[in-house]
C-alpha positions in Angstrom: 69.6 18.9 -21.1 68.7 22.6 -21.0 68.9 24.4 -24.0 71.4 26.7 -22.8 73.9 23.6 -21.8 73.5 22.7 -25.6 74.5 26.1 -26.9 77.4 25.7 -24.6 78.2 22.3 -25.8 78.1 23.9 -29.8 80.3 26.4 -28.7 83.1 24.3 -27.1 83.2 21.8 -29.8 84.1 24.4 -32.8 86.9 25.9 -30.3 88.4 22.8 -30.7 88.0 21.9 -34.6 89.6 24.9 -35.1 92.6 24.9 -32.9 94.6 23.4 -35.9 94.3 25.8 -38.3 95.2 29.0 -35.6 98.4 29.5 -36.8 97.8 28.8 -40.9 98.5 32.4 -42.0 102.0 32.8 -40.3 103.8 33.3 -43.4 108.3 32.1 -43.3 110.8 34.6 -43.7 113.5 32.6 -44.3 113.2 32.2 -47.4 113.7 36.1 -48.3 116.9 36.3 -45.9 118.4 33.3 -48.2 117.5 35.4 -51.3 118.8 38.5 -50.1 122.1 37.4 -49.1 123.2 35.1 -52.3 121.8 37.6 -54.2 124.8 38.9 -57.1 123.4 40.5 -60.0 126.9 39.9 -62.1 126.8 36.2 -62.0 123.8 36.4 -63.1 124.9 38.7 -66.4 127.6 36.2 -66.7 125.8 33.5 -66.6 123.0 34.3 -69.6 126.6 35.1 -71.8 125.7 38.5 -71.9 129.6 40.6 -72.6 128.6 44.0 -71.7 131.4 46.2 -73.3 130.9 44.5 -76.5 127.2 45.9 -76.5 128.6 49.3 -76.7 129.1 51.1 -79.7 132.4 52.9 -79.5 131.5 55.2 -83.0 128.2 56.4 -81.8 128.7 60.3 -80.3 128.3 60.8 -76.8 125.0 61.9 -75.5 125.2 66.0 -74.7 124.9 67.5 -71.0 121.6 69.1 -70.4 120.6 70.3 -67.5 116.9 70.1 -65.3 117.0 74.0 -66.4 117.7 73.5 -70.4 115.2 70.6 -70.0 112.7 72.8 -68.6 113.5 75.7 -70.6 113.3 73.0 -73.8 109.6 71.7 -72.3 108.1 75.2 -72.5 109.6 76.2 -76.1 107.0 76.4 -78.3 107.0 73.9 -81.8 108.7 76.0 -84.5 107.0 74.2 -87.6 103.2 75.1 -86.3 104.1 78.5 -85.2 106.0 80.1 -88.4 103.4 81.2 -90.6 101.2 82.8 -87.7 100.9 86.2 -87.1 100.0 87.1 -83.7 96.7 88.8 -83.6 97.9 91.3 -80.9 100.2 92.7 -83.7 98.5 95.1 -85.7 99.2 94.8 -90.0 101.0 98.2 -90.6 99.7 99.8 -93.9 101.8 102.0 -94.6 105.7 101.7 -95.5 107.9 104.1 -93.1 108.6 106.5 -96.1 105.1 107.0 -96.9 103.6 111.1 -96.9 100.8 111.3 -94.4 98.3 113.6 -95.4 96.6 114.6 -92.0 93.2 113.4 -90.5 90.3 116.6 -91.1 91.8 117.9 -94.3 89.3 118.7 -96.6 89.1 118.1 -100.5 87.6 120.9 -102.7 85.8 118.6 -105.7 83.1 118.3 -108.3 80.9 115.4 -109.0 81.1 113.6 -112.4 78.0 112.8 -112.2 74.4 113.6 -111.0 73.5 112.2 -107.6 69.6 111.6 -106.5 67.7 109.9 -104.0 66.8 107.7 -107.0 70.1 105.8 -106.9 70.5 103.1 -104.5 72.7 101.8 -101.4 75.6 100.8 -103.4 75.9 102.6 -106.3 79.1 104.7 -106.9 80.0 107.9 -107.1 83.2 109.8 -108.3 84.0 112.7 -107.8 87.1 115.2 -109.4 89.3 118.2 -107.9 89.5 121.1 -109.9 92.2 122.9 -109.0 95.8 121.4 -106.8 95.2 120.4 -103.5 98.8 121.3 -101.7 99.7 119.8 -98.9 103.5 120.4 -97.3 105.0 117.6 -98.5 102.9 116.6 -101.5 100.7 118.4 -104.6 97.2 116.2 -105.5 96.7 117.7 -108.9 93.7 118.8 -110.7 91.2 116.1 -112.6 92.6 113.6 -109.4 88.9 111.1 -109.2 88.1 110.5 -105.4 85.8 107.4 -105.9 82.5 106.3 -103.1 79.7 105.1 -102.8 75.8 105.6 -101.6 75.8 103.7 -98.7 72.2 104.8 -97.5 69.1 106.2 -99.5 65.6 106.7 -99.4 63.1 109.1 -101.3 60.7 112.0 -100.1 58.7 110.5 -96.9 55.4 111.5 -95.3 55.4 114.5 -92.5 57.0 116.3 -95.3 60.3 114.9 -94.8 63.1 115.2 -97.8 64.6 113.0 -99.5 68.8 111.3 -98.2 72.0 110.5 -100.0 74.5 109.3 -97.8 78.4 109.1 -99.5 80.8 106.9 -98.2 84.4 108.3 -100.1 86.9 104.9 -100.0 90.0 105.8 -103.0 91.4 108.4 -104.3 93.2 107.5 -107.9 96.6 109.0 -107.3 99.5 109.5 -110.1 98.1 105.8 -111.6 97.8 104.7 -107.7 94.9 103.9 -105.9 94.9 105.2 -102.4 92.9 103.8 -99.7 91.0 107.0 -98.1 88.1 107.6 -95.2 86.4 110.6 -95.8 82.8 111.8 -95.5 81.1 115.0 -97.4 80.7 118.0 -95.6 79.2 120.3 -98.4 77.7 119.3 -101.4 76.3 121.5 -104.1 77.0 124.6 -102.0 75.0 123.7 -99.0 76.5 122.8 -95.7 76.1 118.7 -94.9 75.8 117.2 -91.8 76.5 114.1 -90.3 76.9 112.7 -94.1 73.5 113.0 -95.0 72.5 115.1 -97.7 68.8 115.9 -97.1 65.9 117.3 -99.5 64.4 120.4 -98.2 61.6 119.8 -95.7 58.7 121.2 -97.0 56.1 121.0 -93.7 55.2 124.5 -93.1 55.7 125.3 -96.6 53.3 122.6 -97.7 50.7 124.1 -94.2 51.0 127.3 -95.9 49.8 126.0 -99.4 46.8 123.7 -98.0 45.4 126.7 -96.7 45.3 128.2 -99.7 41.9 127.4 -100.9 40.4 129.0 -97.4 42.5 132.3 -98.2 40.8 132.6 -101.5 37.4 131.5 -100.6 37.2 134.3 -97.9 39.2 137.4 -100.3 36.3 136.1 -102.9 33.4 136.3 -100.5 34.7 139.6 -99.4 34.6 141.2 -102.4 30.9 140.0 -102.9 29.9 141.7 -99.6 31.1 144.9 -100.3 29.2 145.0 -104.1 26.5 143.8 -102.2 26.6 146.7 -99.9 27.2 149.2 -102.0 23.4 148.8 -103.3 20.2 149.4 -101.1 18.3 146.4 -102.2 21.0 143.6 -101.8 22.3 145.4 -98.4 20.7 143.3 -95.9 22.5 140.6 -97.6 26.0 141.5 -97.7 27.1 139.7 -94.1 26.1 135.7 -95.7 29.1 136.2 -97.7 31.5 137.4 -95.4 30.2 135.2 -92.6 30.6 131.9 -95.0 33.7 133.3 -96.0 35.1 133.2 -92.6 33.6 130.0 -91.8 35.5 128.3 -94.2 38.7 129.9 -93.5 38.8 128.7 -90.5 38.0 125.3 -91.1 40.2 125.1 -93.5 43.5 126.7 -91.4 42.6 123.8 -88.7 42.6 121.3 -91.3 45.7 122.1 -93.4 48.6 120.4 -90.7 46.6 117.4 -90.9 46.7 117.2 -94.4 50.1 118.5 -94.8 50.9 115.7 -92.4 50.4 112.9 -95.4 52.3 115.3 -98.0 55.9 114.4 -99.0 58.8 116.3 -98.7 61.6 117.6 -100.8 64.1 115.2 -103.6 67.8 115.2 -103.2 68.4 115.8 -107.2 72.4 117.5 -107.9 73.6 118.3 -110.9 76.6 117.1 -112.4 79.4 119.8 -111.8 78.6 120.8 -108.3 80.7 122.0 -105.4 81.3 119.4 -103.3 83.9 119.3 -100.1 85.1 115.7 -99.0 87.1 115.7 -95.3 89.3 113.4 -94.3 87.9 111.4 -90.9 91.8 109.2 -91.0 95.2 110.0 -92.2 96.3 108.4 -95.7 99.2 107.8 -96.9 100.9 108.4 -100.7 104.2 108.0 -101.9 
Protein backbone atom coordinates (compact mmCIF):
# COMPACT_ATOMS: atom_id res chain seq x y z
CA UNK A 1 0.00 0.00 0.00
CA UNK A 2 1.26 3.30 -0.99
CA UNK A 3 1.93 6.14 1.43
CA UNK A 4 -0.81 8.36 -0.04
CA UNK A 5 -3.42 5.65 0.42
CA UNK A 6 -2.42 5.24 4.06
CA UNK A 7 -2.90 9.00 4.73
CA UNK A 8 -6.37 8.99 3.10
CA UNK A 9 -7.40 5.99 5.21
CA UNK A 10 -6.32 7.74 8.44
CA UNK A 11 -8.36 10.85 7.56
CA UNK A 12 -11.50 8.76 6.89
CA UNK A 13 -11.17 6.89 10.19
CA UNK A 14 -10.76 10.21 12.13
CA UNK A 15 -13.90 11.67 10.52
CA UNK A 16 -15.96 8.59 11.43
CA UNK A 17 -14.87 8.73 15.08
CA UNK A 18 -15.70 12.51 15.42
CA UNK A 19 -19.21 12.25 13.93
CA UNK A 20 -21.07 11.31 17.22
CA UNK A 21 -19.81 14.48 18.93
CA UNK A 22 -20.68 16.98 16.22
CA UNK A 23 -23.79 18.36 17.99
CA UNK A 24 -22.52 18.20 21.59
CA UNK A 25 -22.49 22.01 21.98
CA UNK A 26 -26.06 22.80 20.91
CA UNK A 27 -27.81 24.77 23.75
CA UNK A 28 -31.28 23.92 24.87
CA UNK A 29 -33.23 27.23 25.02
CA UNK A 30 -36.55 25.64 26.00
CA UNK A 31 -35.71 25.69 29.72
CA UNK A 32 -35.20 29.51 29.76
CA UNK A 33 -38.48 30.10 27.93
CA UNK A 34 -40.32 27.98 30.49
CA UNK A 35 -38.84 29.96 33.43
CA UNK A 36 -39.81 33.31 31.89
CA UNK A 37 -43.45 32.22 31.44
CA UNK A 38 -43.84 30.94 35.02
CA UNK A 39 -41.81 33.74 36.85
CA UNK A 40 -43.92 35.64 39.45
CA UNK A 41 -42.11 38.13 41.78
CA UNK A 42 -45.09 38.58 44.13
CA UNK A 43 -45.33 34.80 44.57
CA UNK A 44 -41.68 34.67 45.61
CA UNK A 45 -42.28 37.39 48.27
CA UNK A 46 -45.33 35.52 49.65
CA UNK A 47 -43.42 32.22 49.75
CA UNK A 48 -40.65 33.94 51.73
CA UNK A 49 -43.17 35.26 54.33
CA UNK A 50 -42.23 38.94 53.85
CA UNK A 51 -44.91 41.59 54.48
CA UNK A 52 -43.86 44.73 52.64
CA UNK A 53 -46.44 46.96 54.38
CA UNK A 54 -45.25 46.04 57.87
CA UNK A 55 -41.68 46.90 56.92
CA UNK A 56 -42.52 50.62 56.39
CA UNK A 57 -42.34 52.96 59.40
CA UNK A 58 -45.14 55.51 58.97
CA UNK A 59 -43.51 57.91 61.48
CA UNK A 60 -40.52 58.61 59.24
CA UNK A 61 -40.62 61.96 57.39
CA UNK A 62 -40.99 61.98 53.66
CA UNK A 63 -37.82 62.34 51.65
CA UNK A 64 -37.53 65.68 49.80
CA UNK A 65 -37.87 65.70 46.09
CA UNK A 66 -34.47 66.60 44.67
CA UNK A 67 -34.33 67.54 41.07
CA UNK A 68 -31.36 66.76 38.86
CA UNK A 69 -30.40 70.44 38.78
CA UNK A 70 -30.27 70.63 42.60
CA UNK A 71 -28.13 67.49 42.73
CA UNK A 72 -25.60 69.12 40.39
CA UNK A 73 -25.56 72.31 42.48
CA UNK A 74 -25.01 70.36 45.71
CA UNK A 75 -22.19 68.42 44.09
CA UNK A 76 -20.42 71.63 43.00
CA UNK A 77 -20.93 73.44 46.33
CA UNK A 78 -17.63 73.65 48.36
CA UNK A 79 -17.33 72.07 51.78
CA UNK A 80 -18.16 74.80 54.35
CA UNK A 81 -16.16 73.14 57.12
CA UNK A 82 -12.93 73.25 55.14
CA UNK A 83 -13.32 76.75 53.70
CA UNK A 84 -14.86 78.73 56.56
CA UNK A 85 -11.53 79.73 58.13
CA UNK A 86 -9.62 80.26 54.90
CA UNK A 87 -9.02 83.66 53.31
CA UNK A 88 -8.73 83.67 49.51
CA UNK A 89 -5.27 84.78 48.49
CA UNK A 90 -6.70 86.95 45.71
CA UNK A 91 -8.49 89.26 48.20
CA UNK A 92 -6.09 91.89 49.63
CA UNK A 93 -6.23 92.54 53.37
CA UNK A 94 -6.72 96.25 54.04
CA UNK A 95 -4.16 97.86 56.32
CA UNK A 96 -6.37 100.73 57.37
CA UNK A 97 -10.03 101.37 58.14
CA UNK A 98 -12.38 103.48 56.04
CA UNK A 99 -12.21 106.41 58.49
CA UNK A 100 -8.40 106.76 58.59
CA UNK A 101 -6.70 109.94 57.39
CA UNK A 102 -4.26 109.42 54.54
CA UNK A 103 -0.84 111.07 54.35
CA UNK A 104 -0.24 111.09 50.64
CA UNK A 105 2.74 109.60 48.89
CA UNK A 106 5.56 112.10 48.36
CA UNK A 107 5.00 114.00 51.63
CA UNK A 108 8.27 115.37 53.03
CA UNK A 109 9.03 115.45 56.76
CA UNK A 110 11.72 117.83 58.00
CA UNK A 111 13.45 116.27 61.00
CA UNK A 112 16.75 116.10 62.90
CA UNK A 113 18.62 112.97 63.92
CA UNK A 114 18.62 112.19 67.63
CA UNK A 115 21.99 110.38 67.51
CA UNK A 116 25.17 110.48 65.45
CA UNK A 117 25.17 108.59 62.16
CA UNK A 118 28.36 107.25 60.57
CA UNK A 119 29.62 104.55 58.24
CA UNK A 120 31.06 102.77 61.28
CA UNK A 121 27.52 101.66 62.19
CA UNK A 122 26.60 98.23 60.88
CA UNK A 123 23.64 97.12 58.81
CA UNK A 124 20.54 96.73 61.00
CA UNK A 125 21.44 99.55 63.42
CA UNK A 126 18.30 101.44 64.53
CA UNK A 127 18.36 105.20 63.95
CA UNK A 128 15.81 107.77 65.13
CA UNK A 129 14.75 111.21 63.98
CA UNK A 130 12.59 113.90 65.57
CA UNK A 131 10.45 116.58 63.97
CA UNK A 132 11.47 120.01 65.23
CA UNK A 133 8.37 121.82 63.90
CA UNK A 134 4.72 120.96 63.34
CA UNK A 135 4.01 119.15 60.06
CA UNK A 136 0.63 120.32 58.77
CA UNK A 137 -1.58 118.54 56.23
CA UNK A 138 -5.16 119.04 55.04
CA UNK A 139 -6.77 116.99 57.79
CA UNK A 140 -3.90 116.32 60.17
CA UNK A 141 -1.09 117.93 62.13
CA UNK A 142 1.98 115.99 63.14
CA UNK A 143 3.26 117.79 66.23
CA UNK A 144 6.82 118.85 66.87
CA UNK A 145 8.79 116.16 68.69
CA UNK A 146 7.24 113.23 66.79
CA UNK A 147 9.72 110.35 66.59
CA UNK A 148 10.51 108.64 63.28
CA UNK A 149 12.31 105.29 63.47
CA UNK A 150 14.38 103.58 60.81
CA UNK A 151 17.32 101.28 60.32
CA UNK A 152 20.55 101.20 58.37
CA UNK A 153 20.02 98.85 55.42
CA UNK A 154 23.48 99.25 53.89
CA UNK A 155 26.80 100.54 55.19
CA UNK A 156 30.45 100.46 54.26
CA UNK A 157 33.55 102.48 55.13
CA UNK A 158 35.71 104.35 52.56
CA UNK A 159 37.15 102.18 49.81
CA UNK A 160 40.02 102.41 47.33
CA UNK A 161 39.79 104.58 44.21
CA UNK A 162 39.02 107.33 46.72
CA UNK A 163 35.45 106.07 47.06
CA UNK A 164 33.83 107.46 50.21
CA UNK A 165 31.88 105.65 52.90
CA UNK A 166 28.16 104.96 52.54
CA UNK A 167 25.06 104.77 54.74
CA UNK A 168 21.55 103.95 53.45
CA UNK A 169 18.59 104.35 55.82
CA UNK A 170 15.02 103.05 55.55
CA UNK A 171 12.32 104.71 57.69
CA UNK A 172 9.65 102.24 58.77
CA UNK A 173 7.55 103.82 61.55
CA UNK A 174 6.36 107.02 63.22
CA UNK A 175 5.16 107.41 66.82
CA UNK A 176 2.04 109.56 66.44
CA UNK A 177 0.00 110.36 69.58
CA UNK A 178 1.14 107.15 71.27
CA UNK A 179 0.34 105.06 68.20
CA UNK A 180 3.01 103.40 66.06
CA UNK A 181 2.18 104.20 62.43
CA UNK A 182 3.88 102.06 59.74
CA UNK A 183 5.77 104.11 57.16
CA UNK A 184 7.83 103.55 54.06
CA UNK A 185 10.14 106.53 53.62
CA UNK A 186 13.70 107.32 52.60
CA UNK A 187 16.23 110.13 53.06
CA UNK A 188 16.42 112.87 50.42
CA UNK A 189 18.53 115.34 52.41
CA UNK A 190 21.15 114.75 55.10
CA UNK A 191 23.13 117.37 57.01
CA UNK A 192 21.77 119.99 54.60
CA UNK A 193 23.15 118.11 51.57
CA UNK A 194 21.10 116.45 48.83
CA UNK A 195 20.99 112.67 48.90
CA UNK A 196 20.49 110.67 45.70
CA UNK A 197 18.96 107.18 45.66
CA UNK A 198 18.84 107.16 49.49
CA UNK A 199 22.64 106.78 49.65
CA UNK A 200 24.41 109.07 52.11
CA UNK A 201 27.95 109.07 50.76
CA UNK A 202 31.27 110.28 52.03
CA UNK A 203 33.37 112.57 49.86
CA UNK A 204 34.96 111.07 46.77
CA UNK A 205 38.45 112.53 46.96
CA UNK A 206 40.25 111.25 43.88
CA UNK A 207 41.16 114.65 42.38
CA UNK A 208 41.99 116.08 45.78
CA UNK A 209 44.15 113.08 46.63
CA UNK A 210 45.90 113.15 43.25
CA UNK A 211 46.79 116.80 43.85
CA UNK A 212 48.13 115.97 47.29
CA UNK A 213 50.23 113.15 45.87
CA UNK A 214 51.86 115.69 43.53
CA UNK A 215 52.91 118.03 46.35
CA UNK A 216 56.35 116.43 46.66
CA UNK A 217 57.29 117.09 42.99
CA UNK A 218 56.05 120.66 43.05
CA UNK A 219 57.81 121.42 46.32
CA UNK A 220 61.11 119.98 45.03
CA UNK A 221 60.82 121.90 41.79
CA UNK A 222 60.35 125.20 43.68
CA UNK A 223 63.44 124.49 45.76
CA UNK A 224 65.52 123.64 42.70
CA UNK A 225 64.33 126.79 40.98
CA UNK A 226 65.39 128.91 43.95
CA UNK A 227 68.78 127.20 43.97
CA UNK A 228 69.24 127.81 40.25
CA UNK A 229 68.54 131.51 40.67
CA UNK A 230 71.06 131.77 43.52
CA UNK A 231 73.75 129.96 41.55
CA UNK A 232 73.17 132.10 38.51
CA UNK A 233 73.60 135.32 40.46
CA UNK A 234 77.24 134.54 41.11
CA UNK A 235 79.84 134.36 38.37
CA UNK A 236 81.69 131.51 40.10
CA UNK A 237 78.61 129.19 40.19
CA UNK A 238 76.88 130.26 36.99
CA UNK A 239 77.98 127.13 35.20
CA UNK A 240 76.24 124.97 37.83
CA UNK A 241 72.92 126.77 37.74
CA UNK A 242 71.20 124.60 35.03
CA UNK A 243 71.63 121.34 36.99
CA UNK A 244 69.25 122.05 39.89
CA UNK A 245 66.44 123.23 37.62
CA UNK A 246 66.91 120.17 35.38
CA UNK A 247 66.74 117.85 38.37
CA UNK A 248 63.64 119.61 39.71
CA UNK A 249 61.91 119.39 36.33
CA UNK A 250 62.57 115.65 36.02
CA UNK A 251 61.26 114.97 39.52
CA UNK A 252 58.20 117.12 38.96
CA UNK A 253 57.33 115.26 35.75
CA UNK A 254 57.82 111.84 37.32
CA UNK A 255 55.73 112.78 40.33
CA UNK A 256 52.96 114.12 38.10
CA UNK A 257 52.83 110.84 36.16
CA UNK A 258 52.84 108.66 39.29
CA UNK A 259 50.33 110.63 41.40
CA UNK A 260 47.17 109.36 39.55
CA UNK A 261 48.29 105.77 40.18
CA UNK A 262 49.07 106.29 43.84
CA UNK A 263 45.80 108.17 44.30
CA UNK A 264 43.90 105.19 42.85
CA UNK A 265 44.83 103.09 45.88
CA UNK A 266 43.79 105.75 48.39
CA UNK A 267 40.43 105.90 50.17
CA UNK A 268 37.70 108.53 50.20
CA UNK A 269 36.02 110.39 53.06
CA UNK A 270 33.99 108.97 55.94
CA UNK A 271 30.27 109.54 56.56
CA UNK A 272 30.03 111.22 59.94
CA UNK A 273 26.90 113.22 60.81
CA UNK A 274 26.55 114.60 64.35
CA UNK A 275 23.28 114.50 66.28
CA UNK A 276 20.92 117.39 65.66
CA UNK A 277 21.73 117.66 61.94
CA UNK A 278 18.93 118.50 59.53
CA UNK A 279 17.35 115.70 57.49
CA UNK A 280 14.43 115.46 55.05
CA UNK A 281 12.41 112.24 54.76
CA UNK A 282 10.08 111.48 51.87
CA UNK A 283 7.20 108.97 51.77
CA UNK A 284 7.29 106.54 48.87
CA UNK A 285 3.95 104.98 49.90
CA UNK A 286 0.83 106.52 51.52
CA UNK A 287 0.55 106.33 55.31
CA UNK A 288 -2.63 106.34 57.41
CA UNK A 289 -3.34 107.85 60.82
CA UNK A 290 -6.49 108.07 63.00
